[in-house]
TIMARVO-791998 format. One record per residue (C-alpha): residue in one letter; x, y, z. Coordinates in steps of 0.5 Angstrom, whole numbers, plus 500, padded with zeros to 3 digits. Example, Ala and Ser with C-alpha at 12.3 -4.5 7.8 and 13.67 -1.06 7.14 Angstrom:
% TIMARVO-791998
a525491516;s527498514;
END
This chain:
% TIMARVO-791998
x884149354;x879150349;x878158347;x871160344;x868164340;x861167339;x860169332;x854173331;x850172324;x849179321;x840180319;x836179314;x832173310;x837167311;x843170313;x843164319;x844160313;x848165309;x853166315;x854159318;x859159313;x863163315;x863161322;x865154318;x871158315;x873161322;x872154326;x876151320;x882157319;x883156326;x883149329;x882144333;x883149340;x877153338;x870152338;x866157334;x859158338;x854160333;x846161336;x841163331;x838170334;x831171334;x828176328;x833177325;x829181319;x827186326;x832185330;x830188338;x837191341;x835189347;x833182346;x840180342;x844184347;x841179352;x842173348;x850176346;x852179354;x850171356;x854167352;x860172353;x858171361;x858164360;x864162356;x868167361;x875172362;x876169355;x871170351;x873172344;x867175340;x866176332;x860179328;x858179321;x855185318;x849187322;x850182329;x857186329;x854193328;x850189335;x856188337;x860194337;x853198341;x854193346;x861194347;x861201346;x856203351;x856205358;x855199363;x856193366;x859188361;x864182362;x871181360;x872180353;x878178349;x877181343;x872183338;x873182331;x868185327;x866184319;x862189314;x859192320;x854197317;x855204321;x849208322;x849214321;x843218317;x837218316;x835215310;x839207309;x843207315;x839209320;x838204326;x839209332;x837204337;x845201335;x848208334;x854209337;x854215341;x860221341;x863218347;x864211344;x871210345;x871212352;x866205354;x870200350;x875196354;x881198356;x887194353;x882190349;x884188342;x878190337;x879188328;x874192324;x874188317;x871190311;x872188303;x872192298;x868190293;x862190298;x856192295;x851191301;x855196306;x860201303;x867201304;x867208306;x863206314;x868202315;x872209315;x867212319;x868205324;x875208324;x874215325;x870213332;x874209334;x881210332;x885205336;x881199332;x884195327;x884196320;x883191315;x881193307;x881186304;x882188297;x877183292;x873181298;x863183298;x860183304;x861175307;x868176305;x867171299;x866166306;x874166307;x875168314;x883166314;x885174316;x880174322;x883168324;x890170324;x888175326;x883172332;x890167334;x896173334;x892178338;x891172343;x899170342;x897163341;x899163334;
END
């Protein structure tokens, strides 16, 4: 049986093309037992959370309960928001967040629709693996955002990756390893 991963790209001009290298790295590192779905999300310059949410949930439902979700940057923060808010969500096999911005202030890091609520931990699916990755050399989203997520989601597994940039140097081998281990297939 082929496992399916839904990979959601980040935001900004050219993000879909740039993050295609991440999706390809994930596919290469996971091998033939995995299929990486990589939809182009609309309006990545100014994402509409409701449109992205509908697309993500439609894909997750189509994949079924073994859906593995991964996202980069803005895509990762949208996934985290969706799966930490109340409401009907399909079951998932795991969520893997890469270089996610933590929306928390009134200046640079403000996106109220994606900001986590104080009760975020109560709504994340129980017994579902959650991994958060961040490159220590990320000049786009400071590594301190990983610590903010750690405080908000204390059950998450954190991975600080030395000498890795916002794109993790286009190497998602650690994510692939953790996906395999968390699903008991490696």
